[in-house]
SENU-613127 format. One line per 2 residues: their letters; for each residue x, y, z of N, C-alpha, C, O. Coordinates in Angstrom, 1 decimal. Atoms other than C-alpha are relative to their C-alpha. Layout:
residues N
a) X/Y/Z/X/Y/Z/X/Y/Z/X/Y/Z; ...
end
This chain:
residues 255
mr) 1.5/-1.2/0.1/-0.2/0.1/0.2/0.6/1.1/0.0/0.0/2.0/-0.4; -1.0/-0.7/0.6/2.8/2.2/0.2/0.6/0.7/-1.3/0.9/1.8/-1.8
rt) -1.0/-0.3/1.5/4.4/2.0/-2.8/-1.0/-0.1/-0.8/-0.8/-0.2/-2.0; 1.3/-0.4/1.2/0.8/2.3/-4.5/-0.6/1.8/0.4/-1.3/2.6/-0.3
gw) -0.2/-1.3/-0.2/0.8/5.4/-2.7/1.0/1.2/0.3/1.2/2.4/0.5; -1.1/-1.5/0.4/3.5/6.6/-3.0/0.1/0.6/-1.6/0.3/1.7/-2.1
la) 0.1/-0.5/1.1/3.3/5.9/-6.8/-1.3/1.0/-0.3/-1.3/1.8/-1.3; 1.4/-1.2/0.6/-0.1/7.9/-6.9/0.5/1.6/0.0/0.3/2.5/-0.9
vl) -0.1/-1.3/0.2/1.1/11.1/-5.8/1.6/0.4/-0.6/2.1/1.5/-0.5; -1.1/0.0/1.1/4.5/10.5/-8.1/-0.8/0.6/-1.1/-0.6/1.8/-1.5
lt) 0.7/-0.1/0.8/1.9/10.3/-10.8/-0.9/1.8/-0.4/-1.0/2.7/-1.3; 0.4/-1.7/0.0/-0.1/13.3/-9.5/0.7/1.2/-0.7/0.4/2.0/-1.6
tm) -1.1/-1.2/0.3/2.9/15.6/-9.4/0.1/0.3/-1.6/0.0/1.4/-2.0; -0.5/-0.7/0.4/3.9/14.9/-12.6/-1.3/0.3/-1.2/-1.1/0.9/-2.3
lv) 1.0/-0.8/1.1/0.2/15.4/-14.3/-0.4/1.4/-0.2/-1.1/2.0/-1.1; 0.9/-1.3/0.0/-0.2/18.8/-12.6/1.4/0.6/-0.6/1.4/1.5/-1.5
gs) -1.9/-0.3/1.0/3.8/19.4/-13.8/-0.6/0.6/-0.9/-0.6/1.8/-1.0; -0.8/0.0/1.2/3.2/18.7/-17.2/-1.9/0.9/-0.5/-2.0/1.6/-1.5
vt) 1.3/-1.6/0.2/-0.9/20.9/-16.9/0.9/1.1/-0.6/1.0/1.6/-1.7; -0.5/-1.6/0.0/1.3/23.9/-15.6/0.5/0.0/-1.3/-0.2/0.6/-2.2
ac) -0.4/-0.2/1.8/3.5/23.5/-19.1/-0.4/0.0/-0.5/-0.2/1.1/-0.9; 1.4/-0.4/0.9/0.8/23.4/-21.1/-0.9/1.4/-0.2/-1.6/1.9/-1.1
ss) 1.0/-1.2/-0.1/-0.8/26.4/-19.6/1.1/1.0/-0.3/0.9/1.4/-1.5; -1.2/-0.8/0.3/2.7/28.6/-19.6/0.1/0.1/-1.0/-0.1/1.2/-1.4
gs) 0.3/0.2/1.0/2.7/27.5/-22.9/-1.0/1.0/-1.0/-0.9/1.7/-2.0; 1.7/-0.7/1.0/-0.9/29.0/-24.1/0.2/1.7/0.4/-0.2/2.8/-0.1
gs) 0.0/-1.9/-1.5/-0.1/32.1/-21.2/0.7/1.1/-1.7/0.4/2.2/-2.2; -1.1/-1.0/1.2/3.0/32.7/-24.4/-0.4/0.9/-0.8/-0.2/2.1/-0.9
dq) 0.8/-0.5/0.8/0.5/32.7/-27.0/-0.5/1.6/0.2/-0.4/2.7/-0.3; 1.0/-1.2/-0.4/-1.6/34.8/-25.4/0.2/1.1/0.5/-0.7/2.0/0.7
dt) -0.2/-1.4/0.0/0.5/37.3/-24.4/0.4/0.9/-1.5/0.5/2.1/-1.6; -0.7/-0.7/1.1/1.7/37.9/-28.0/-1.3/0.7/-0.6/-2.4/0.1/-0.9
kr) 1.0/-0.6/0.5/-0.2/40.6/-29.4/0.2/0.4/-1.7/0.9/1.3/-2.1; 0.1/-0.2/1.2/-0.8/40.3/-33.3/-0.3/1.1/-0.3/-0.9/1.4/0.7
vv) 0.7/-1.0/0.9/-1.7/43.7/-35.5/-0.2/-0.4/-1.6/0.6/-0.3/-2.5; 0.6/0.9/1.5/-3.3/42.1/-38.5/-0.5/1.7/-1.4/-1.6/2.1/-1.5
vf) 0.0/-1.3/0.9/-2.8/45.5/-41.3/-0.1/-0.9/-1.3/0.6/-1.9/-1.7; 0.5/0.0/1.5/-5.0/45.5/-44.7/1.4/1.0/-0.6/1.7/2.0/0.0
aa) -0.7/-1.3/1.1/-1.9/47.4/-47.6/-0.4/-0.1/-0.8/-1.0/-1.1/-1.0; -0.2/0.6/1.0/-2.0/47.5/-50.4/1.5/0.0/-0.6/2.5/0.6/-0.2
as) -1.3/0.7/0.6/0.5/46.0/-52.8/1.5/0.7/0.2/2.5/0.5/0.8; -1.5/-0.9/0.0/2.9/48.5/-53.5/0.6/0.7/1.3/1.6/1.2/1.5
lr) -0.6/0.1/-1.7/3.2/48.9/-49.7/1.5/-1.2/0.4/2.5/-1.0/1.1; -0.5/1.3/-0.5/4.9/45.3/-49.5/1.1/0.4/0.8/0.9/0.5/2.0
qv) -1.7/-0.6/-0.5/9.2/46.8/-48.9/-0.7/0.0/0.9/-1.1/-0.8/1.7; 0.1/-0.3/-1.2/8.3/49.0/-47.0/-0.4/-0.2/1.1/0.1/0.3/2.2
fs) 0.3/-0.6/-1.6/6.2/48.6/-44.2/0.0/-1.9/0.1/-0.4/-2.1/1.2; -1.2/0.5/-0.7/7.7/45.4/-43.9/1.1/0.2/0.5/1.3/-0.5/1.5
qi) -1.1/-0.6/-0.7/10.8/47.1/-43.1/-0.6/1.2/0.9/0.1/1.5/1.8; 0.5/-1.0/-1.2/8.8/50.0/-41.0/-0.7/-1.3/1.0/-0.6/-1.0/2.2
ge) 0.1/1.0/-0.8/7.3/46.4/-39.4/1.0/-0.6/1.2/0.9/-0.9/2.4; -1.4/0.5/-0.9/10.6/45.2/-38.1/0.0/1.6/0.9/0.6/1.4/1.9
rf) -0.5/-1.1/-0.3/10.7/49.1/-36.8/-0.8/0.0/1.3/-0.5/0.4/2.4; 0.6/-0.1/-0.7/7.8/48.6/-35.2/-0.4/-1.0/1.4/-0.8/-0.7/2.5
ka) -0.2/1.5/-1.4/7.9/44.9/-33.0/0.9/0.7/0.6/0.6/0.8/1.7; -0.8/-0.4/-1.0/11.3/47.0/-31.9/-0.5/0.9/1.2/-0.2/0.4/2.3
dn) 0.1/-0.9/-0.2/10.2/49.6/-30.5/-2.0/-0.8/1.0/-2.5/-0.4/2.0; 1.1/0.7/-1.3/6.9/47.1/-28.9/0.2/-1.3/0.4/-0.2/-2.1/-0.4
pg) -1.2/1.5/-0.5/8.8/44.0/-27.2/-1.9/-0.6/-0.2/-2.9/0.2/-0.1; 1.3/1.2/-0.4/5.5/41.3/-27.1/-1.0/0.2/-1.1/-2.1/-0.3/-0.9
ad) 1.0/-0.1/1.0/3.8/42.4/-30.2/0.8/-0.8/-1.6/2.0/-1.1/-1.9; -0.5/0.7/1.2/3.5/40.8/-33.7/-0.8/1.0/-1.4/-1.8/1.6/-1.7
it) 1.0/-0.5/1.5/2.6/41.9/-37.1/-0.2/-0.8/-1.1/0.7/-1.6/-1.5; -0.6/0.4/1.2/1.1/40.7/-40.2/-0.6/0.8/-0.6/-1.1/1.8/-0.1
fn) 0.5/-0.8/1.6/0.0/42.0/-43.5/-0.8/-1.1/-0.7/-0.8/-2.3/-0.7; 1.1/1.1/1.2/-2.5/40.9/-46.2/0.4/1.8/-1.0/0.1/2.9/-0.7
fa) 0.2/-0.6/0.9/-1.4/42.7/-49.4/-0.4/-0.5/-0.6/-0.3/-1.7/-0.7; 0.6/0.1/1.9/-3.1/43.2/-52.8/-0.9/0.7/0.0/-1.6/1.0/1.0
gs) 0.7/-1.3/0.8/-4.8/45.6/-54.7/-1.1/0.8/1.2/-2.0/0.5/1.9; 1.3/-0.7/-0.7/-6.5/48.3/-53.1/-1.3/0.0/0.5/-1.7/0.3/1.6
se) 1.4/0.6/0.0/-10.1/47.4/-54.2/-0.2/-0.9/0.5/-1.2/-0.9/1.2; -0.2/1.2/-0.3/-9.2/44.3/-53.5/-0.8/-0.5/1.6/-1.6/-1.3/2.1
la) 0.2/0.2/-1.7/-9.2/44.8/-49.9/-0.6/0.9/0.9/-0.6/0.9/2.2; 1.0/-0.3/-0.1/-11.5/47.2/-49.7/-0.8/-0.9/0.3/-1.0/-1.3/1.4
tq) 1.6/1.1/-0.3/-14.6/44.7/-50.5/0.3/-0.5/0.8/-0.4/-0.3/1.8; 0.0/0.8/-1.2/-13.0/42.3/-48.4/-0.5/0.6/1.5/-1.2/0.0/2.3
lt) 0.2/-0.7/-1.7/-13.2/44.6/-45.1/-2.2/0.5/-0.4/-3.0/0.8/0.4; 1.0/-0.4/-0.1/-16.6/45.4/-46.7/-1.1/-0.8/0.1/-2.3/-0.5/0.1
qg) 0.5/1.3/-0.2/-17.6/42.0/-46.2/-0.1/-1.0/1.1/-0.6/-2.1/1.3; 0.4/0.9/-1.2/-17.0/41.2/-43.1/1.7/-0.1/0.6/1.9/-0.3/1.8
at) -1.0/1.1/-0.1/-13.2/40.1/-43.2/0.5/1.7/1.5/0.2/2.9/1.6; -0.3/-0.5/-1.7/-11.5/41.3/-39.3/1.7/0.5/-0.1/2.5/-0.3/-0.4
ad) -1.6/-1.1/0.2/-8.0/43.9/-39.5/0.0/1.0/1.1/-1.0/1.4/1.7; -0.1/-1.1/-0.9/-6.9/46.3/-37.3/-0.2/1.6/-0.6/-0.9/2.5/-0.2
vf) -1.4/-1.0/1.3/-4.7/48.8/-40.5/-0.9/-0.5/-0.6/-1.5/-1.5/-0.4; 0.3/0.5/0.8/-6.3/49.3/-43.3/1.2/1.8/-0.9/1.5/3.0/-0.7
as) -1.5/-1.1/1.0/-3.4/51.5/-45.9/-0.8/-0.5/-1.4/-1.1/-1.6/-1.7; 0.1/0.3/1.3/-4.7/52.2/-49.4/1.4/0.5/-0.7/2.5/0.8/-0.2
ad) -1.1/-0.1/0.9/-2.9/52.8/-52.7/-0.8/1.6/-1.1/-0.6/2.1/-2.2; 1.6/-1.8/1.1/-6.1/56.5/-53.7/-0.7/-0.6/1.5/-0.8/-1.7/2.0
ta) 0.9/-0.4/-0.4/-8.2/58.1/-51.4/-2.0/-1.2/-1.1/-3.0/-1.5/-0.6; 1.6/0.2/0.1/-11.5/56.6/-53.1/0.2/-1.5/0.7/-0.8/-1.6/1.4
qs) -0.1/1.7/-0.4/-10.7/52.6/-52.0/-0.2/0.6/2.4/-0.7/-0.1/3.3; 0.1/0.2/-1.6/-10.4/54.1/-47.9/-1.2/1.1/0.3/-1.8/1.3/1.4
dk) 1.7/-0.6/0.0/-13.5/56.4/-48.9/-0.6/-0.9/0.3/-1.1/-0.9/1.4; 1.1/0.8/0.1/-15.4/53.3/-49.6/-0.2/-0.9/1.4/-1.3/-1.4/1.6
va) 0.5/0.7/-0.8/-14.8/51.4/-46.2/-0.1/1.3/1.1/-0.3/1.3/2.3; 0.8/-1.0/-1.9/-15.4/55.0/-44.2/-1.5/0.0/-0.6/-2.5/0.3/0.1
aa) 2.0/-0.4/-0.3/-18.8/55.1/-46.2/-0.7/-1.4/0.9/-1.8/-1.3/1.3; 0.4/0.7/-0.6/-19.2/51.8/-44.5/0.0/-0.2/1.0/0.0/-1.3/1.5
gl) -0.3/0.0/-1.6/-18.8/53.2/-41.2/1.7/-0.9/0.8/1.9/-0.9/2.0; -1.0/1.2/-0.6/-15.5/50.7/-40.7/1.5/0.5/0.5/2.5/-0.1/0.7
lr) -1.3/-0.5/-0.6/-13.2/53.2/-39.3/0.4/0.8/0.5/-0.2/1.8/0.0; 0.0/-0.2/-1.7/-12.1/54.5/-36.4/-0.1/1.5/0.1/-1.1/2.1/0.3
ng) 0.4/-1.4/-0.1/-11.4/58.0/-36.3/0.5/0.5/-1.7/1.2/1.5/-1.5; -0.4/-0.2/1.4/-10.7/58.4/-40.5/1.6/0.2/0.2/2.1/-0.3/1.2
vv) -1.4/1.0/0.5/-7.0/58.3/-41.8/0.3/0.9/-0.3/-0.3/1.9/-0.5; -1.2/-1.0/-0.2/-4.1/60.0/-42.2/0.7/-0.3/-1.4/0.9/-1.5/-1.6
nf) -0.5/-0.3/1.0/-2.5/60.9/-45.5/1.6/0.0/0.1/2.0/1.1/0.5; -0.6/0.2/0.1/0.7/59.8/-45.7/1.3/-0.4/-0.6/2.4/-0.3/0.0
aa) -1.1/-0.1/0.7/2.8/59.0/-49.0/-0.9/0.4/-1.3/-2.1/0.7/-1.0; -0.1/0.0/0.9/2.2/59.5/-52.4/0.9/-0.7/-1.2/2.0/-1.2/-0.9
nr) -0.7/0.9/1.6/3.5/57.9/-56.0/-0.8/0.4/-1.1/-1.9/0.9/-0.9; 0.1/-0.2/0.5/3.2/58.2/-58.6/0.3/-1.3/-1.5/0.8/-2.4/-1.2
lv) -0.2/1.2/1.1/3.5/55.9/-62.5/0.9/0.0/-1.1/0.8/0.9/-2.0; -0.8/0.0/0.9/6.0/55.2/-64.6/0.1/-1.0/-1.2/-1.1/-0.8/-1.5
iv) -0.1/0.5/1.4/6.4/53.3/-67.7/1.1/-1.6/-0.1/2.2/-1.6/-0.8; -1.3/0.9/-0.1/8.5/49.6/-67.1/0.0/-1.1/-1.7/-0.9/-1.5/-2.5
ta) -0.1/1.0/1.5/10.0/47.4/-70.2/1.3/-0.4/0.5/2.1/0.4/0.9; -1.1/1.5/0.8/12.5/44.8/-70.6/1.3/1.3/0.4/1.3/2.5/0.1
pg) -1.1/-0.9/0.2/16.0/46.0/-69.4/0.7/0.3/-1.6/1.0/-0.6/-2.4; -1.1/-0.5/1.0/17.9/48.2/-72.3/-1.5/0.5/-0.8/-1.1/0.7/-2.0
np) 1.0/0.0/0.2/14.0/49.0/-73.2/0.1/-0.1/-1.5/0.3/0.8/-2.3; -0.1/0.3/1.4/14.0/46.9/-76.6/-0.5/0.7/-0.9/0.1/1.0/-1.9
ks) 1.0/-0.5/0.4/11.1/48.4/-77.7/-0.3/1.6/-0.4/-1.3/2.0/-1.0; 0.2/-1.3/0.6/11.9/52.2/-78.0/-0.7/0.4/1.1/-1.6/0.8/0.4
ig) 1.5/-0.8/0.4/9.3/53.6/-76.1/0.1/1.4/0.8/0.4/1.3/2.0; -0.5/-0.9/-0.8/9.7/56.7/-74.8/-1.0/0.8/0.1/-0.8/2.0/0.2
sf) 0.4/-1.5/-0.4/7.1/58.4/-74.4/-2.7/-0.7/1.0/-3.3/-1.3/0.1; 1.3/0.3/-0.3/2.9/57.4/-72.8/-0.7/-0.3/-1.1/-1.3/-1.4/-1.0
ad) 0.4/-0.1/0.9/1.5/58.1/-76.5/0.2/-1.6/-0.7/-0.5/-2.5/-1.2; -0.4/1.3/0.9/3.8/55.4/-77.7/-0.6/-1.9/0.4/-0.5/-2.8/-0.4
la) 0.8/1.0/-0.1/2.0/52.7/-76.0/-0.8/-0.7/-0.6/-0.8/-1.9/-0.7; 1.2/0.2/0.6/-0.7/52.7/-77.7/0.2/-0.2/-2.1/-0.7/0.0/-3.0
rp) -1.0/0.5/0.8/1.6/51.5/-80.8/-0.7/-1.3/-0.5/-1.1/-1.8/0.6; 0.6/1.0/0.1/0.1/48.5/-82.2/1.1/-1.0/-0.2/2.2/-0.7/-0.8
gl) -1.0/1.0/-0.6/2.0/45.7/-81.4/-0.1/-0.5/1.2/-0.6/-1.6/1.6; -0.5/-0.4/-0.9/2.8/46.6/-78.6/-0.6/-0.9/0.6/-1.5/-1.4/-0.1
gv) 0.5/1.0/-1.1/2.0/44.2/-75.2/0.1/1.0/1.1/1.2/1.2/1.5; -0.2/-0.2/-1.2/1.2/46.0/-72.6/-0.4/0.0/1.1/-1.4/0.5/0.6
vv) 0.5/0.3/-1.2/0.0/45.7/-69.0/-0.3/0.6/0.4/0.4/1.6/0.3; -0.1/-1.3/-0.2/-1.9/47.8/-67.2/-0.5/-0.2/1.5/-0.7/-1.4/1.8
cq) 1.4/0.9/-1.4/-4.1/47.6/-63.3/-1.7/0.3/-0.6/-2.3/1.2/-1.3; 1.4/-0.1/0.4/-7.4/47.0/-63.7/-0.5/1.2/1.2/0.1/1.6/2.2
rp) 0.4/-1.6/-0.2/-9.7/50.4/-63.2/-0.6/-0.1/1.3/-1.3/0.9/1.3; 0.3/0.1/-1.2/-10.8/49.7/-59.8/1.4/0.2/0.9/1.5/0.8/2.0
vp) -1.4/0.1/-0.9/-7.1/49.4/-58.4/0.3/1.3/-0.1/-0.3/1.9/-1.0; -0.2/-1.3/-0.3/-5.8/52.8/-57.6/1.4/0.6/-1.4/1.8/1.7/-1.8
cg) -0.7/-0.6/0.6/-3.2/52.4/-60.2/-0.4/-0.4/-1.5/0.1/-0.1/-2.6; 0.8/-0.4/1.3/-5.2/51.7/-62.8/-1.3/1.1/-0.1/-1.8/1.4/-1.1
sa) 1.0/-1.2/0.2/-7.9/54.5/-61.9/1.4/1.1/-0.7/1.6/1.8/-1.7; -1.6/-1.2/0.2/-4.5/56.8/-62.3/0.3/-0.6/-1.5/0.2/0.4/-2.3
th) 0.0/0.0/1.4/-3.9/55.1/-65.8/-1.2/0.4/-0.9/-1.0/0.9/-2.0; 0.7/-0.6/1.1/-7.0/55.9/-67.2/-0.3/1.2/0.1/-0.6/1.8/-1.0
ri) -0.5/-1.1/-0.6/-6.7/59.1/-65.3/0.4/1.0/-1.6/-0.1/1.8/-2.3; -0.8/-0.3/1.0/-4.0/59.7/-67.6/-0.4/-0.1/-1.4/0.2/0.7/-2.2
ed) 0.3/0.3/1.2/-5.6/58.3/-70.7/-1.1/1.3/-0.7/-1.2/1.7/-1.9; 1.5/-0.7/-0.1/-9.2/60.7/-70.1/1.3/1.5/-0.8/1.1/2.0/-1.8
at) -1.1/-1.2/-0.5/-5.9/63.6/-69.6/0.3/0.6/-1.5/0.0/1.7/-2.0; -0.1/0.1/1.5/-4.5/62.9/-73.3/-0.6/-0.4/-0.6/-0.1/0.1/-1.6
gt) 0.9/0.4/0.9/-6.9/61.4/-75.4/0.9/-0.9/-0.2/1.4/-0.4/-1.2; -0.5/0.8/0.3/-4.7/58.5/-75.6/-0.9/-1.3/0.4/-1.5/-1.5/1.4
ql) 1.1/1.4/-0.6/-6.6/55.1/-75.7/1.1/-1.3/0.0/1.8/-1.6/-0.9; -1.0/1.0/0.6/-4.7/52.2/-74.8/-0.6/-1.0/-0.1/-1.7/-1.1/0.5
rp) 1.2/1.0/0.3/-5.9/49.0/-75.9/1.6/-2.0/0.7/2.1/-2.9/0.2; -0.6/1.0/-0.7/-3.7/46.7/-73.0/-0.1/-1.6/-0.2/-1.3/-1.9/-0.3
vs) 0.0/1.0/0.1/-3.1/43.0/-73.5/-0.6/-1.0/1.2/-1.0/-2.2/1.1; 0.8/0.9/-1.5/-4.5/42.0/-69.4/0.4/1.3/0.8/1.5/1.9/0.9
ee) -0.6/-0.6/-0.8/-5.1/44.2/-67.1/-0.3/-1.2/1.5/-0.8/-2.2/1.7; -0.1/1.4/-1.5/-4.3/42.9/-63.3/-0.8/0.9/1.0/-1.3/2.0/1.0
ps) 0.8/-0.4/-1.0/-5.6/43.0/-60.3/0.9/1.1/1.3/0.6/1.8/2.2; -0.9/-1.2/-1.1/-2.2/44.7/-58.5/0.7/0.4/-0.5/1.1/-0.3/-1.5
vt) -0.7/-0.1/1.2/0.3/46.8/-59.8/1.2/-1.1/0.6/2.2/-0.7/-0.1; -1.0/1.0/-0.2/3.0/43.9/-58.4/-0.7/-1.4/-1.2/0.1/-1.9/-1.9
da) 0.0/0.6/0.9/1.1/41.5/-60.6/0.3/0.4/-1.6/0.6/-0.4/-2.5; 0.1/-0.9/1.2/1.2/44.5/-63.5/1.7/-0.7/-0.5/2.2/-1.6/-1.3
ln) -1.9/0.5/0.1/5.4/44.3/-62.8/0.4/-1.0/-0.8/1.1/-0.9/-1.8; -0.8/0.8/0.1/5.9/41.1/-63.0/-0.6/-0.5/-1.9/0.1/-0.8/-2.9
kv) 0.4/-0.2/1.5/4.0/40.9/-66.4/1.6/0.1/-0.8/1.8/-0.9/-1.4; -1.2/-1.1/0.3/7.4/42.6/-67.5/1.3/-0.8/0.3/2.0/-1.5/-0.5
ts) -0.6/1.3/-0.9/9.4/40.8/-65.3/0.4/-1.1/-0.3/1.6/-1.4/-0.2; 0.1/1.7/0.9/8.9/37.4/-66.9/0.1/0.2/-0.9/0.5/-0.8/-1.5
gq) -0.3/0.2/2.0/9.1/38.3/-70.4/-1.8/0.0/-0.8/-2.3/0.0/-1.9; 2.0/0.0/0.8/4.9/38.1/-70.8/-0.6/1.9/-0.4/-1.7/2.2/-0.8
ad) 0.5/-1.3/0.6/4.6/42.0/-71.6/1.0/0.8/-0.6/2.0/0.9/0.1; -0.5/-1.0/0.0/6.3/44.3/-73.2/0.5/1.2/0.8/1.7/1.4/1.0
aa) -0.1/-0.7/-1.0/5.9/47.2/-70.9/-1.3/-0.1/0.7/-2.3/-0.9/0.4; 1.3/-0.3/-1.6/3.4/48.6/-67.5/0.3/0.8/0.5/1.4/1.0/1.1
lv) 0.5/-1.0/-0.8/2.0/51.3/-66.2/0.6/-1.0/1.5/0.3/-2.2/1.6; -0.4/0.0/-1.7/3.6/51.0/-62.3/0.2/1.3/0.3/0.2/2.3/-0.3
yv) -0.7/-0.9/-1.3/4.8/52.9/-59.3/1.2/0.0/-0.7/1.8/-0.8/-1.4; -1.7/-0.1/0.3/8.3/54.6/-59.6/0.2/-0.6/1.1/1.3/-1.1/1.0
td) -0.2/0.9/-1.7/8.3/52.8/-55.9/-0.1/-1.4/-0.6/0.5/-2.2/0.1; 0.0/1.1/0.1/7.5/49.7/-57.8/1.7/-0.2/-0.8/2.5/-1.0/-0.3
ai) -0.8/0.4/0.8/10.3/49.9/-60.6/1.0/0.6/0.5/1.8/0.9/-0.4; -1.5/-0.3/-0.5/13.1/51.2/-58.0/0.2/-1.3/0.7/1.3/-1.5/1.3
ga) 0.1/0.8/-1.3/12.4/48.2/-55.9/0.2/-0.9/-1.0/0.6/-1.9/-0.5; -0.3/1.5/1.6/12.8/45.8/-59.7/1.2/0.4/0.0/1.8/-0.5/0.5
gn) -1.4/-0.6/-0.5/16.0/47.5/-59.5/0.4/-0.2/-2.1/-0.2/0.3/-3.0; -0.3/0.5/1.8/17.9/46.0/-63.2/-0.8/-0.8/-0.4/-0.4/-1.4/-1.4
kv) 0.8/1.5/1.0/15.1/43.2/-64.2/-0.8/0.9/-0.8/-1.5/0.4/-1.7; 0.8/-0.7/0.8/13.5/46.8/-65.6/1.2/1.6/-0.5/2.3/2.3/-0.3
at) -1.3/-1.6/0.3/14.4/49.9/-67.3/-1.3/0.9/0.0/-2.5/0.6/-0.3; 1.7/-0.7/-0.5/11.9/52.7/-66.4/-0.1/1.4/-1.2/0.7/2.1/-1.7
ve) 0.2/-1.5/0.8/10.5/55.6/-68.5/-0.8/0.6/0.5/-1.7/0.0/1.1; 0.6/-1.0/-1.1/9.1/58.4/-66.9/-0.8/1.1/-1.0/-0.2/1.7/-1.9
fp) -0.1/-1.4/1.1/7.0/60.8/-68.6/-0.8/1.2/0.9/-1.0/1.2/2.1; 1.1/-1.1/-0.9/4.9/64.0/-67.6/-1.4/0.0/0.5/-2.1/0.5/1.4
ea) 2.0/-0.1/0.0/1.3/63.1/-68.2/-0.4/-0.2/2.0/-1.1/0.5/2.7; 0.1/0.0/-1.2/1.9/61.5/-64.5/-0.4/0.7/0.7/-1.6/0.4/1.1
ag) 0.2/-1.5/-0.1/2.0/64.9/-63.2/-1.7/-0.1/0.7/-2.1/0.2/1.9; 0.9/0.1/0.4/-1.0/64.5/-63.7/-1.1/-0.8/0.7/-2.2/-0.4/0.8
av) 0.7/1.0/-0.4/-2.3/61.6/-62.0/0.9/0.0/1.8/1.8/-0.8/1.8; -0.9/0.6/-1.3/-0.6/61.4/-58.3/-1.2/-0.7/0.6/-2.3/-0.4/0.1
nv) -0.1/0.5/-1.1/-1.7/59.3/-55.5/0.4/-0.6/1.0/1.4/-1.4/1.3; -0.6/-0.3/-1.1/-2.1/59.6/-52.7/-0.9/-0.7/1.5/-2.1/-0.7/1.5
yp) -0.4/1.3/-0.1/-1.5/57.1/-49.9/-0.8/0.3/1.2/-0.5/1.4/1.7; 0.7/-0.3/-1.5/-4.0/57.0/-46.6/0.0/-1.3/0.6/0.2/-2.3/0.0
ig) -0.5/1.3/-1.5/-3.8/54.7/-43.1/-1.2/0.4/0.6/-1.7/1.5/0.2; 0.5/-0.1/-1.1/-6.5/54.1/-40.2/0.0/-1.3/0.1/0.2/-2.3/-0.5
vl) 0.5/1.7/-0.8/-7.4/51.7/-37.8/-1.5/0.1/-0.3/-2.4/0.9/-0.8; 2.4/0.2/0.4/-11.2/50.3/-38.0/-0.3/-0.1/1.5/0.2/-0.1/2.6
ks) 0.9/-0.3/-1.2/-13.3/50.5/-35.8/-0.2/-1.3/0.6/-0.6/-1.3/1.8; 0.0/1.3/-0.4/-13.2/46.7/-35.2/0.9/-0.2/0.3/1.0/-1.2/1.0
ap) -1.8/0.2/-0.3/-9.8/46.6/-34.8/0.3/-1.3/2.2/0.0/-1.5/3.4; -0.5/1.0/-1.1/-8.6/44.0/-32.2/0.6/0.2/1.2/0.4/-0.1/2.3
qa) -1.3/-0.5/-0.9/-5.3/45.5/-31.3/-0.7/1.9/-0.2/0.0/2.5/-1.0; -0.1/-1.2/0.9/-6.6/49.0/-32.0/1.1/1.0/0.9/1.4/2.0/0.4
al) -0.9/-0.5/-0.6/-4.2/50.2/-29.2/1.4/-0.2/-1.0/2.1/0.7/-1.3; -1.6/0.4/0.2/-1.1/48.7/-30.7/-0.1/0.6/-1.3/0.9/1.1/-1.8
aq) -0.4/-0.9/1.0/-2.3/50.2/-34.0/-0.2/1.0/-0.9/0.1/1.3/-2.0; -0.8/-1.8/-0.3/-2.7/53.7/-33.5/1.5/0.4/0.0/1.8/1.5/-0.4
kf) -1.2/-0.1/-0.5/0.9/53.1/-32.4/0.7/-0.3/-1.6/1.5/0.5/-2.1; -0.4/-0.1/1.2/1.5/51.4/-35.9/-0.1/0.9/-0.7/0.9/1.6/-0.9
va) 0.1/-1.5/0.7/0.0/54.4/-37.9/1.4/0.5/0.8/2.5/0.3/0.2; -0.6/-0.8/-0.5/1.9/56.2/-35.6/1.3/-0.2/-0.7/1.4/0.7/-1.5
vv) -0.7/0.6/0.5/5.3/54.5/-36.9/0.2/0.5/-1.2/1.1/1.2/-1.6; -0.5/-0.3/1.0/4.7/54.8/-39.9/-0.1/1.8/-0.7/0.5/2.3/-1.6
tg) 0.1/-1.8/0.6/3.7/58.8/-40.4/0.6/0.6/0.9/0.2/1.7/1.1; -0.9/0.0/-0.8/6.4/58.7/-37.7/1.0/0.6/-1.5/0.8/0.6/-2.7
da) -1.7/-0.2/0.5/10.0/60.0/-38.8/0.7/-0.9/-0.5/1.4/-1.0/-1.6; -1.2/1.7/0.7/11.6/56.5/-39.0/-0.7/-0.4/-1.1/-0.1/-0.2/-2.1
gq) 1.3/0.3/0.9/8.3/55.2/-41.1/0.5/1.3/-1.5/1.2/0.8/-2.4; -0.1/-0.9/1.0/8.7/58.5/-43.6/1.0/-0.2/-0.4/1.0/-0.4/-1.6
ri) -1.6/0.7/0.6/12.5/57.7/-44.0/0.0/-0.9/-0.6/0.6/-0.6/-1.6; 0.4/0.7/0.2/11.6/54.5/-44.8/-0.4/0.6/-1.8/0.3/0.8/-2.9
le) 0.3/-0.7/1.3/9.7/56.0/-47.6/0.3/0.4/-1.0/0.3/0.0/-2.2; -1.1/-0.8/0.8/11.4/58.0/-48.8/1.1/-0.3/-1.0/1.5/0.0/-2.1
qa) -1.4/1.0/0.5/14.2/56.0/-49.3/-0.5/-0.8/-1.3/0.4/-1.0/-2.1; 0.1/1.3/0.6/12.2/53.4/-51.6/-1.5/1.0/-1.3/-2.5/0.6/-1.7
gf) 0.9/-0.2/0.6/10.7/56.5/-53.7/-1.8/1.0/0.3/-2.1/1.9/-0.4; 0.7/-0.5/0.0/7.6/57.6/-52.5/0.3/0.9/1.0/1.1/0.8/2.0
ar) -0.2/-1.5/-0.3/6.9/61.6/-51.8/-0.9/-0.2/0.6/-1.8/-1.1/0.5; 0.7/-0.5/-1.1/5.3/63.3/-49.1/-1.1/0.5/-0.5/-1.1/1.2/-1.5
p) 1.2/-0.1/0.8/1.6/63.5/-49.6/-0.3/1.9/-0.3/-1.3/2.2/-0.9
end
């Protein structure tokens, strides 16, 4: 009986220890506060850097990004997706989210961007202007109209009277860029920041008409944000000196 009693005590001790260890592990996961940011595809590189700065400034916090075309993200949010922060590549999509009553305290404009033409390295088709994109036989890719880079393209078409006949309309600026870097298109209209990020994979052609279709980027905390306080801290990093330096280094202009 003594031996049986001793074994019972030992087993009970082991069981309690096991439960305690499991509880400790669960508590560790719960202590990690994760901010979910829905952000325009053109922000992928800079927000990844800003996210590291945010985590350094907020020990115990983590961040998850959902990068896509701004119109797609706005649709996801208005259809019930949960997130803490929305950063759009134009005001039209943030206005859509605001009209649905999903923003906590409005938005702050934190950057601006303009379109450029990208081609294969060396510009083998000798594209020198926006009007050149309408040449017959040229494989041109643009963004879909609801996407901010697509809306900007259409504004330039309307202002110049130049009608493009794209071989493809892509759901995000990243997809448009990839059509050129993969050799599937001769040219694409993307943001200057995407062209800079692509480096020597593309040649860049700037055109003056782009100045008439500059996109301003707003950011805001969502009303149903599970981590509203941390979300506001992320916005503060983006709009503060550190975030603005990262944005400017990537080619973004101030709004």
